[in-house]
LUMKE-568031 format. One line per field, with one value per atom (N, C-alpha, C, O): residue number from 1; residue in one letter; x negated, y negated, z negated. Coordinates in steps of 0.2 Angstrom, whole numbers, plus 2048, in hexadecimal, padded with zeros to 3 digits. Example, Ala and Ser with C-alpha at 12.3 -4.5 7.8 and 13.67 -1.06 7.14 Angstrom:
% residues 2
nr <- 1 | 1 | 1 | 1 | 2 | 2 | 2 | 2
rest <- A | A | A | A | S | S | S | S
X <- 7BE | 7C2 | 7BE | 7B9 | 7C0 | 7BC | 7C0 | 7BD
Y <- 81C | 816 | 810 | 811 | 80B | 805 | 800 | 7FA
Z <- 7D9 | 7D9 | 7D9 | 7D6 | 7DD | 7DC | 7D9 | 7D8
END
This chain:
% residues 113
nr <- 1 | 1 | 1 | 1 | 2 | 2 | 2 | 2 | 3 | 3 | 3 | 3 | 4 | 4 | 4 | 4 | 5 | 5 | 5 | 5 | 6 | 6 | 6 | 6 | 7 | 7 | 7 | 7 | 8 | 8 | 8 | 8 | 9 | 9 | 9 | 9 | 10 | 10 | 10 | 10 | 11 | 11 | 11 | 11 | 12 | 12 | 12 | 12 | 13 | 13 | 13 | 13 | 14 | 14 | 14 | 14 | 15 | 15 | 15 | 15 | 16 | 16 | 16 | 16 | 17 | 17 | 17 | 17 | 18 | 18 | 18 | 18 | 19 | 19 | 19 | 19 | 20 | 20 | 20 | 20 | 21 | 21 | 21 | 21 | 22 | 22 | 22 | 22 | 23 | 23 | 23 | 23 | 24 | 24 | 24 | 24 | 25 | 25 | 25 | 25 | 26 | 26 | 26 | 26 | 27 | 27 | 27 | 27 | 28 | 28 | 28 | 28 | 29 | 29 | 29 | 29 | 30 | 30 | 30 | 30 | 31 | 31 | 31 | 31 | 32 | 32 | 32 | 32 | 33 | 33 | 33 | 33 | 34 | 34 | 34 | 34 | 35 | 35 | 35 | 35 | 36 | 36 | 36 | 36 | 37 | 37 | 37 | 37 | 38 | 38 | 38 | 38 | 39 | 39 | 39 | 39 | 40 | 40 | 40 | 40 | 41 | 41 | 41 | 41 | 42 | 42 | 42 | 42 | 43 | 43 | 43 | 43 | 44 | 44 | 44 | 44 | 45 | 45 | 45 | 45 | 46 | 46 | 46 | 46 | 47 | 47 | 47 | 47 | 48 | 48 | 48 | 48 | 49 | 49 | 49 | 49 | 50 | 50 | 50 | 50 | 51 | 51 | 51 | 51 | 52 | 52 | 52 | 52 | 53 | 53 | 53 | 53 | 54 | 54 | 54 | 54 | 55 | 55 | 55 | 55 | 56 | 56 | 56 | 56 | 57 | 57 | 57 | 57 | 58 | 58 | 58 | 58 | 59 | 59 | 59 | 59 | 60 | 60 | 60 | 60 | 61 | 61 | 61 | 61 | 62 | 62 | 62 | 62 | 63 | 63 | 63 | 63 | 64 | 64 | 64 | 64 | 65 | 65 | 65 | 65 | 66 | 66 | 66 | 66 | 67 | 67 | 67 | 67 | 68 | 68 | 68 | 68 | 69 | 69 | 69 | 69 | 70 | 70 | 70 | 70 | 71 | 71 | 71 | 71 | 72 | 72 | 72 | 72 | 73 | 73 | 73 | 73 | 74 | 74 | 74 | 74 | 75 | 75 | 75 | 75 | 76 | 76 | 76 | 76 | 77 | 77 | 77 | 77 | 78 | 78 | 78 | 78 | 79 | 79 | 79 | 79 | 80 | 80 | 80 | 80 | 81 | 81 | 81 | 81 | 82 | 82 | 82 | 82 | 83 | 83 | 83 | 83 | 84 | 84 | 84 | 84 | 85 | 85 | 85 | 85 | 86 | 86 | 86 | 86 | 87 | 87 | 87 | 87 | 88 | 88 | 88 | 88 | 89 | 89 | 89 | 89 | 90 | 90 | 90 | 90 | 91 | 91 | 91 | 91 | 92 | 92 | 92 | 92 | 93 | 93 | 93 | 93 | 94 | 94 | 94 | 94 | 95 | 95 | 95 | 95 | 96 | 96 | 96 | 96 | 97 | 97 | 97 | 97 | 98 | 98 | 98 | 98 | 99 | 99 | 99 | 99 | 100 | 100 | 100 | 100 | 101 | 101 | 101 | 101 | 102 | 102 | 102 | 102 | 103 | 103 | 103 | 103 | 104 | 104 | 104 | 104 | 105 | 105 | 105 | 105 | 106 | 106 | 106 | 106 | 107 | 107 | 107 | 107 | 108 | 108 | 108 | 108 | 109 | 109 | 109 | 109 | 110 | 110 | 110 | 110 | 111 | 111 | 111 | 111 | 112 | 112 | 112 | 112 | 113 | 113 | 113 | 113
rest <- M | M | M | M | P | P | P | P | K | K | K | K | K | K | K | K | T | T | T | T | G | G | G | G | P | P | P | P | R | R | R | R | M | M | M | M | T | T | T | T | L | L | L | L | P | P | P | P | T | T | T | T | Q | Q | Q | Q | L | L | L | L | V | V | V | V | L | L | L | L | R | R | R | R | A | A | A | A | M | M | M | M | L | L | L | L | E | E | E | E | E | E | E | E | P | P | P | P | T | T | T | T | R | R | R | R | E | E | E | E | M | M | M | M | Y | Y | Y | Y | G | G | G | G | L | L | L | L | E | E | E | E | I | I | I | I | V | V | V | V | Q | Q | Q | Q | A | A | A | A | A | A | A | A | G | G | G | G | L | L | L | L | A | A | A | A | S | S | S | S | G | G | G | G | T | T | T | T | I | I | I | I | H | H | H | H | P | P | P | P | I | I | I | I | L | L | L | L | A | A | A | A | R | R | R | R | L | L | L | L | E | E | E | E | G | G | G | G | I | I | I | I | D | D | D | D | W | W | W | W | V | V | V | V | E | E | E | E | S | S | S | S | R | R | R | R | W | W | W | W | E | E | E | E | E | E | E | E | A | A | A | A | D | D | D | D | P | P | P | P | R | R | R | R | E | E | E | E | Q | Q | Q | Q | G | G | G | G | R | R | R | R | P | P | P | P | R | R | R | R | R | R | R | R | R | R | R | R | Y | Y | Y | Y | Y | Y | Y | Y | R | R | R | R | L | L | L | L | T | T | T | T | P | P | P | P | D | D | D | D | G | G | G | G | A | A | A | A | E | E | E | E | R | R | R | R | A | A | A | A | R | R | R | R | I | I | I | I | A | A | A | A | L | L | L | L | A | A | A | A | Q | Q | Q | Q | A | A | A | A | R | R | R | R | T | T | T | T | Q | Q | Q | Q | I | I | I | I | G | G | G | G | E | E | E | E | F | F | F | F | T | T | T | T | A | A | A | A | L | L | L | L | R | R | R | R | T | T | T | T | R | R | R | R | P | P | P | P | A | A | A | A | G | G | G | G | G | G | G | G | A | A | A | A | T | T | T | T
X <- 784 | 78A | 790 | 792 | 793 | 797 | 79F | 7A1 | 7A1 | 7A6 | 7AC | 7AD | 7B0 | 7B7 | 7BB | 7BC | 7BF | 7C6 | 7CC | 7CD | 7D0 | 7D7 | 7DB | 7D9 | 7E2 | 7E4 | 7E9 | 7EA | 7EE | 7F1 | 7F6 | 7F7 | 7FA | 7FE | 806 | 80A | 807 | 80E | 810 | 80D | 81A | 81C | 81C | 81C | 81C | 818 | 815 | 816 | 80F | 809 | 80A | 809 | 80E | 810 | 813 | 811 | 819 | 81B | 818 | 81B | 812 | 810 | 80B | 809 | 808 | 805 | 808 | 807 | 80E | 811 | 815 | 81B | 815 | 814 | 811 | 811 | 80B | 806 | 803 | 801 | 804 | 805 | 808 | 806 | 80E | 813 | 80F | 810 | 80B | 804 | 7FF | 7FD | 7FB | 7F4 | 7EF | 7EB | 7EE | 7EA | 7EC | 7E8 | 7F6 | 7F7 | 7F6 | 7F7 | 7F3 | 7F4 | 7FB | 7FF | 7FC | 803 | 7FF | 7FA | 804 | 804 | 806 | 80B | 809 | 80B | 811 | 814 | 816 | 81D | 820 | 825 | 81C | 81D | 81D | 821 | 818 | 818 | 81D | 81F | 81F | 824 | 829 | 82C | 82B | 832 | 832 | 837 | 82B | 82C | 82A | 829 | 829 | 82A | 82F | 82F | 834 | 839 | 835 | 83A | 830 | 82D | 82E | 830 | 82D | 82B | 825 | 821 | 823 | 81D | 819 | 813 | 81A | 814 | 815 | 813 | 819 | 817 | 811 | 80E | 811 | 80C | 805 | 801 | 805 | 7FF | 7FA | 7F4 | 7FC | 7F8 | 7F6 | 7F1 | 7F9 | 7F6 | 7F3 | 7EF | 7F3 | 7EF | 7EA | 7E7 | 7E8 | 7E3 | 7DD | 7D7 | 7E3 | 7DE | 7DE | 7D8 | 7E2 | 7DD | 7DA | 7D7 | 7DB | 7D3 | 7CD | 7C8 | 7CF | 7C7 | 7C4 | 7BE | 7CB | 7C6 | 7C5 | 7C7 | 7C4 | 7C2 | 7C9 | 7C9 | 7CF | 7D3 | 7D9 | 7DD | 7D6 | 7DA | 7D6 | 7D6 | 7D4 | 7D1 | 7D6 | 7DC | 7D4 | 7DA | 7D6 | 7D0 | 7D9 | 7D6 | 7DB | 7E1 | 7D8 | 7DF | 7DE | 7D8 | 7E4 | 7E5 | 7E1 | 7E0 | 7DF | 7DB | 7DF | 7DD | 7E7 | 7EC | 7EC | 7EB | 7ED | 7EE | 7F5 | 7F9 | 7F5 | 7FD | 801 | 807 | 7FE | 800 | 805 | 80B | 800 | 803 | 80B | 810 | 80A | 80E | 813 | 818 | 811 | 815 | 819 | 81F | 814 | 812 | 80B | 806 | 80C | 806 | 800 | 803 | 7F9 | 7F8 | 7F8 | 7F5 | 7FA | 7FB | 7F5 | 7F0 | 7F4 | 7EF | 7F2 | 7F7 | 7ED | 7EF | 7EC | 7E6 | 7EE | 7ED | 7EE | 7F3 | 7E8 | 7E7 | 7E4 | 7E0 | 7E6 | 7E3 | 7DC | 7DD | 7D6 | 7D0 | 7D1 | 7D5 | 7CE | 7CE | 7CD | 7D0 | 7C9 | 7C8 | 7CE | 7D0 | 7D0 | 7D5 | 7DC | 7E1 | 7DC | 7E3 | 7E4 | 7E8 | 7DD | 7DC | 7DE | 7E2 | 7D8 | 7DA | 7E4 | 7E8 | 7E5 | 7EC | 7F2 | 7F6 | 7EF | 7F4 | 7F3 | 7F7 | 7EC | 7EC | 7F1 | 7F6 | 7ED | 7F0 | 7F9 | 7FC | 7FB | 802 | 805 | 80B | 801 | 803 | 802 | 805 | 7FE | 7FC | 801 | 803 | 802 | 809 | 80F | 811 | 812 | 817 | 816 | 81A | 812 | 80E | 812 | 816 | 80E | 80F | 817 | 81B | 81A | 821 | 824 | 82A | 823 | 826 | 827 | 82C | 821 | 820 | 820 | 81D | 821 | 826 | 82C | 830 | 82F | 837 | 839 | 83F | 837 | 834 | 835 | 83A | 830 | 831 | 836 | 836 | 83A | 83E | 846 | 84C | 844 | 84B | 84D | 852 | 846 | 848 | 84B | 84A | 851 | 856 | 850 | 84A | 854 | 851 | 84D | 84D | 84A | 847 | 842 | 840 | 840 | 83B | 83C | 837 | 843 | 845 | 844 | 844 | 843 | 844 | 84B | 84E
Y <- 7EE | 7F1 | 7EC | 7E8 | 7EA | 7E6 | 7E8 | 7EE | 7E1 | 7E2 | 7E4 | 7E1 | 7E8 | 7E9 | 7E5 | 7E1 | 7E6 | 7E1 | 7E3 | 7E9 | 7DF | 7E4 | 7E7 | 7E6 | 7EA | 7ED | 7E9 | 7E3 | 7E9 | 7E6 | 7E7 | 7EC | 7DF | 7E0 | 7E1 | 7DD | 7E8 | 7E9 | 7EB | 7EC | 7EB | 7EC | 7F1 | 7F1 | 7F7 | 7FD | 7FE | 802 | 7FA | 7FA | 7F7 | 7FA | 7F1 | 7EC | 7F1 | 7F0 | 7F6 | 7F8 | 7FF | 801 | 803 | 806 | 801 | 802 | 7FC | 7F9 | 7F8 | 7FA | 7F3 | 7F1 | 7F7 | 7F5 | 7FE | 804 | 805 | 805 | 805 | 806 | 802 | 804 | 7FC | 7F7 | 7F6 | 7F2 | 7F8 | 7FA | 7FD | 7F9 | 801 | 804 | 806 | 80C | 800 | 800 | 804 | 805 | 808 | 80D | 812 | 817 | 814 | 819 | 81E | 81B | 824 | 829 | 82A | 82B | 82A | 82E | 833 | 833 | 836 | 83B | 83B | 83D | 839 | 838 | 837 | 832 | 83D | 83D | 837 | 834 | 836 | 82E | 82A | 827 | 828 | 823 | 822 | 81C | 828 | 828 | 826 | 821 | 82A | 826 | 81E | 81A | 81D | 816 | 812 | 80C | 814 | 80E | 80D | 808 | 812 | 814 | 816 | 815 | 818 | 81B | 824 | 828 | 823 | 82C | 82D | 828 | 835 | 836 | 835 | 832 | 835 | 835 | 82C | 82A | 829 | 822 | 81F | 81A | 824 | 820 | 824 | 822 | 82C | 82D | 829 | 82B | 826 | 823 | 81F | 81F | 81B | 813 | 813 | 80F | 81A | 81E | 81C | 818 | 820 | 823 | 81D | 81D | 819 | 811 | 80E | 80C | 80C | 80A | 80D | 80B | 816 | 818 | 814 | 812 | 816 | 812 | 80C | 80A | 808 | 800 | 801 | 7FC | 807 | 806 | 804 | 803 | 804 | 7FE | 805 | 804 | 80E | 811 | 817 | 81A | 81A | 822 | 827 | 826 | 82B | 830 | 839 | 83A | 83F | 845 | 849 | 847 | 850 | 855 | 858 | 85A | 858 | 85D | 863 | 864 | 867 | 86C | 872 | 877 | 872 | 873 | 87A | 879 | 882 | 886 | 889 | 88C | 885 | 882 | 88A | 88A | 892 | 897 | 897 | 897 | 896 | 891 | 890 | 893 | 88A | 884 | 884 | 880 | 88B | 888 | 885 | 884 | 881 | 87D | 87A | 87B | 878 | 874 | 871 | 870 | 870 | 86B | 862 | 860 | 860 | 857 | 853 | 855 | 84D | 84B | 843 | 840 | 844 | 83B | 835 | 836 | 830 | 82C | 824 | 823 | 821 | 81A | 816 | 819 | 810 | 808 | 808 | 808 | 807 | 807 | 7FF | 7FB | 7FF | 7F7 | 7F1 | 7EC | 7F2 | 7ED | 7EC | 7E7 | 7F2 | 7F3 | 7F1 | 7F1 | 7F1 | 7EF | 7E6 | 7E2 | 7E5 | 7DC | 7DA | 7D6 | 7DD | 7DB | 7DC | 7D9 | 7E0 | 7E1 | 7DC | 7D9 | 7DC | 7D4 | 7CF | 7CD | 7CE | 7C6 | 7C9 | 7C6 | 7CF | 7CE | 7CE | 7CC | 7D0 | 7D0 | 7C8 | 7C7 | 7C5 | 7BD | 7BA | 7B4 | 7BD | 7B8 | 7BC | 7B9 | 7C1 | 7C3 | 7BF | 7BC | 7C0 | 7BB | 7B3 | 7B0 | 7B2 | 7AA | 7A9 | 7A6 | 7AF | 7AD | 7B0 | 7AC | 7B4 | 7B4 | 7AF | 7AF | 7AB | 7A5 | 7A0 | 79C | 79F | 799 | 79D | 799 | 7A2 | 7A5 | 7A4 | 7A1 | 7A5 | 7A3 | 79C | 79C | 796 | 790 | 78E | 78A | 790 | 78F | 793 | 792 | 795 | 799 | 795 | 795 | 792 | 791 | 789 | 786 | 787 | 77F | 77D | 780 | 778 | 777 | 776 | 775 | 777 | 775 | 76E | 76B | 76C | 768 | 764 | 75E | 769 | 766 | 763 | 762 | 761 | 75D | 760 | 766 | 75D | 761 | 75C | 75F
Z <- 818 | 819 | 81A | 815 | 81F | 822 | 81C | 81A | 81B | 815 | 819 | 81E | 818 | 81A | 818 | 814 | 81E | 81D | 81B | 81C | 817 | 815 | 81B | 821 | 818 | 81F | 823 | 820 | 828 | 82B | 826 | 823 | 822 | 81F | 822 | 821 | 825 | 828 | 820 | 81B | 823 | 81F | 818 | 811 | 81E | 81A | 816 | 811 | 817 | 812 | 80F | 809 | 80D | 809 | 804 | 7FE | 806 | 801 | 7FE | 7F9 | 800 | 7FC | 7F9 | 7F4 | 7FC | 7F4 | 7EE | 7E8 | 7F1 | 7E8 | 7E7 | 7E6 | 7E7 | 7E5 | 7E0 | 7DA | 7E4 | 7E1 | 7DA | 7D5 | 7DE | 7D5 | 7D2 | 7CE | 7D1 | 7CC | 7C8 | 7C3 | 7C6 | 7C2 | 7C3 | 7C3 | 7C4 | 7CB | 7C9 | 7CE | 7C1 | 7C1 | 7C2 | 7C3 | 7C0 | 7C1 | 7C7 | 7CD | 7C7 | 7CC | 7CF | 7CB | 7D7 | 7D9 | 7DE | 7E1 | 7DE | 7E5 | 7E9 | 7E6 | 7F0 | 7F5 | 7F5 | 7F7 | 7F2 | 7F1 | 7ED | 7EF | 7E7 | 7E6 | 7E6 | 7E3 | 7EA | 7EF | 7F5 | 7F7 | 7F7 | 7FB | 7FA | 7FD | 7F4 | 7EF | 7EB | 7EB | 7E9 | 7E9 | 7EE | 7ED | 7F3 | 7F8 | 7FD | 800 | 7FD | 800 | 808 | 80D | 80B | 811 | 811 | 80E | 815 | 81B | 818 | 817 | 816 | 814 | 81C | 81B | 820 | 826 | 828 | 82D | 822 | 826 | 81E | 81D | 81A | 815 | 814 | 810 | 817 | 816 | 81C | 81B | 820 | 825 | 822 | 81F | 820 | 81B | 815 | 812 | 812 | 80C | 80D | 80A | 812 | 819 | 819 | 818 | 81C | 81E | 817 | 815 | 813 | 80B | 808 | 803 | 809 | 805 | 809 | 807 | 812 | 815 | 815 | 817 | 810 | 80F | 807 | 804 | 804 | 7FD | 7F6 | 7F0 | 7FB | 7F8 | 7F1 | 7ED | 7F4 | 7F1 | 7F1 | 7F7 | 7EC | 7EC | 7EB | 7E9 | 7EC | 7EC | 7E9 | 7EA | 7E6 | 7E5 | 7E5 | 7E3 | 7E7 | 7E7 | 7E1 | 7DF | 7DE | 7D6 | 7D7 | 7DD | 7D2 | 7CF | 7CF | 7D1 | 7CD | 7CD | 7D3 | 7D9 | 7CF | 7D6 | 7D7 | 7D4 | 7E0 | 7E2 | 7E3 | 7E5 | 7E1 | 7E0 | 7DA | 7DA | 7D3 | 7CE | 7CE | 7CD | 7D1 | 7D2 | 7D5 | 7D4 | 7D9 | 7DE | 7E1 | 7E1 | 7E4 | 7E9 | 7EB | 7E8 | 7F0 | 7F3 | 7EF | 7E9 | 7EE | 7EA | 7EC | 7F1 | 7E8 | 7E9 | 7E8 | 7E4 | 7EC | 7ED | 7E9 | 7E8 | 7E7 | 7E0 | 7E4 | 7E7 | 7E5 | 7E7 | 7E1 | 7DE | 7E1 | 7DB | 7E0 | 7E5 | 7DE | 7E1 | 7DD | 7D7 | 7DF | 7DD | 7D8 | 7D9 | 7D4 | 7D0 | 7D5 | 7D4 | 7DC | 7E0 | 7E6 | 7E8 | 7E6 | 7EA | 7E7 | 7EB | 7DF | 7DD | 7DE | 7DE | 7DD | 7DD | 7E7 | 7E9 | 7EA | 7EF | 7F3 | 7F7 | 7F0 | 7F1 | 7F1 | 7F4 | 7E8 | 7E6 | 7EB | 7EE | 7EC | 7EE | 7F9 | 7FB | 7FC | 801 | 800 | 805 | 7FC | 7FD | 7F9 | 7F7 | 7F8 | 7F6 | 7FB | 7FB | 800 | 805 | 80D | 813 | 80B | 80F | 80F | 814 | 807 | 806 | 807 | 80A | 806 | 809 | 80F | 811 | 813 | 81C | 81D | 821 | 81A | 81A | 819 | 81C | 815 | 814 | 817 | 817 | 81B | 820 | 825 | 829 | 828 | 82E | 82C | 831 | 828 | 827 | 826 | 826 | 824 | 824 | 82D | 830 | 82F | 835 | 83C | 842 | 839 | 83E | 83A | 83D | 834 | 834 | 835 | 834 | 838 | 83B | 83E | 843 | 840 | 845 | 84B | 84B | 84F | 858 | 859 | 854 | 85D | 85F | 85B | 85C | 854 | 84F | 84A | 846 | 849 | 843 | 83C | 83C | 836 | 831 | 82C | 827
END
């Protein structure tokens, strides 16, 4: 089976991963991730689906009865051990690339350093 590559490190993807890496073994439901990442629900769920597709994240539905809880069932997400490690590496690489890009943009015109 071919090895799955990591996700595109868009800013929203980075924010979701950073939020989940705060406590990498803790399960979080969607609204918690929305609040921690500062993103809309419609933004995080496709990201979580992509991360789950490459085995960085695993999810499960809670077993609570929605009628008893007075709310819909929650889906909980957690980084896999391998996903947490890959996320740390990917975020470090993204920070390095941003730093290199910023350095290139702040050079004076004419190539002088």
